[in-house]
N, C-alpha and C positions, 0 to 999 in steps of 0.2 A: 881618433875622432878630433876634428878641429873645432876650435872655439869660435863662437860668434863675437862680434865686436860692437861695443857701445862707445860711440864717440861723444865727447863734449864738443861744443862749438866755439864759444868765445875763449880766446887765448889758446885754442887748440887747432881747430880747422881754420879759424880766422884769428890772426894775431892782432887783436884789437884792444888789448889790456889798457894801453895808454889812452884810447878814446873813452873807455869806461871810467878810468880814473879822472880824466878831465871833466866828464859829465857829472860824476859824483862830487867833485870839488865844487863845481858851480852850484849844484843842489845844496850842498852843505852850507855854502855861503849865503844862500837864500833862506834856508830853513833854520840855521843856527847862527843868526847874526850877532848874538851876544857872546859867542865863543870865539876866541882868537886862534887857537891851535887846532888844525884839522887832524883827523885820525890818520894813522899810517895807511898808505894806499892799499896794503894787503888786507886791511879790514874789510874792504869792499869786494874782495874776490871770493866768489863761491856761493854765499847764501842768497836766497831769493830776495827780491827787492823789499817785500813787506817786512821781512826780518830786519833788514838793514835800516829801513826808515823808522821802524818801531824803536830800534836801538838809538837812533838819533833824536827822535821826537816821540816819546811814549805817550804824550798827551793827545796825539792825533787819533781820530777814530779810524776804523777799518776803511770806511769810504774815503776819508781824507788821505790815508796812506796810499790807496789805489790811485787817486788823482796825482799824487806826487810821483808815484811809480811811472805812470804814463808820461808825465812831464819830464822826468829824468831820461827816459828812453827816447823821447822826441829830441832832447838836447844831444844825446849820443848819436842818433841817426844823422842829425845835422852836422856833427863833427865828422862823421864818416864821409858824408857827401862833400865836405870841404877838403878831403884828402883822398881823391879818387885813385891816386897812384898807389895807395896802401890798401885799397879795398880789393882783395883777391884771396883765394884760398891758399893755405900754407903750402909751401913747396913740397911736391911729392904726393899731395893728397889725391889728386885725380888718378895718378898712376896706381896708387894703392887701391882706390875704389875698383879700378879695372881688374887688378889682380884678385881682389876678393870675389868679384863676379865670376872671373874665369874659374876659380876654385869652388864656386857655389857656396861661399861663406856668407852667411847673413850678417847684416849690420844695420844700425840705425843711430839716431841722435838722442841724447838726453841732455837738455840744456836748460839753464835757469832763466833763459830769455822769455819775455812775455810774447803774446801772440803778434802784436804789432811788429816786433823785431823779426819774428819768424816769417811774417809776410814780406818784410824788407829783404831778408836773406834769400828767400826763394826767388824773389824777383831779381835781385842784384846779382846773385851767384848762379842763377838757373839751377837751383838745387834739385829740381824735379828730374834732372838728368841722372842724379845719383841716389836720391832718397824718395821713398814712398811717404808722402806727407802724413798720412794717417798712422804711420808707424812711429813717427817722431814724438818724443815726449818733451814738453816745455812747461813753463810756469803758468798754469791756468788757474792757480789757486787751490788745486786739489792735493798738493804735496807739501808736507811739512819741511822737507829739506831735500838736498841733492841726492841723498842716499835713496829716498823713496822714488825719485825720478829714475835713478839707475836701475832699481829693481823692476820698475814698471816697464822700462825699455827692454830689459831681458825677457819679461813676461810676453811682451808683444812679439818678440822673436821666437817664442815658444821654448824659451830656455829659463834656467835659473841663473842667478848672477854668478854662481860658481862655475858655470859653463861659458862664461864670457870674459873676454879681455875688455877692460875699461881703460880708456885713454883720457887723461885729465891733466890740467895745468895747475890747479889750485890745491893748496895744502888741505883745506877743509874737505874738498870733494874726494881727494885721494884717501883721506881718513875715513870717510863714509864707505868708500868702496872696500877698504880693508876690513872695517867692522862688519860689513855685510858679506864677507867671504867671497869677494870677486875672484874669479879663476886666476886672473893675472892683471896687474895694474902697470900701465906704461905712463910715465910722467913725461911731459913735454915742456920745454923752456930753455932758457940760456944755460950755459955751462955753470954759471954761478949758483943757480938754484937746484941743480941736480942732487947735491948731497942731502939737502933738506927733503926733497921729494922722495929720495931713497929711504931716509930715516922715517918718513911718514908711512911708507908702505909700497912705494913703486918698486917693481922688480927690475925694471930697466928704464933708462931715460934717453930721450932723443931731443934734438934741436928742431927738427922738422921731419916730415914723413919720408924724405929720401933715406933716412937712417933706420926706418922700420924694417925689422927682420921677420920675414914671413914664417920662419921657424918658431917664433914665439906663439903662433897659433896652434901648435901641437900641444896636446895635453901632456 
């Protein structure tokens, strides 16, 4: 029996980590003007926006954090549009989608992005060619963390997470997948981060989807 696949999007299907880091840097400078040293960029990778903004400015109300979240993502999308040559799906992704379809293997997205970004991605990348939108899980305020999103994505596929391969780039998201007994975890990133992804729980690591081994789908 082959496993279903739960894809992360940011830093996984779209190599946009640098765009998010720049957007968070700008937000940090606006929100924390009295502080000189910015957090390590890895701090901003993985958790939902509300969690990150609360960590930066716990005095803000839920409604204020939501406004800052929308503001940050608008900055991020602007940075994307300033770099059209870098706005494309990760190498090998479309070919992998075709192989999954050919073998009738179900797959979907579980992303910490908010709805405005999901709208942007579907329009920019024509994701409707590859994903059923109603099957995609994103940060709509209903999930405490990425682990809950991964589990919900599996549920929408008619699976438990133990019957799914989870593909992630962040340490925190891989940690959640491991804690929730994902069937197999694939880490994606540069060679330099592979050892840490393996230590966190990834069974295998790839630089892009041209390196994805279809044999990993077998239980």
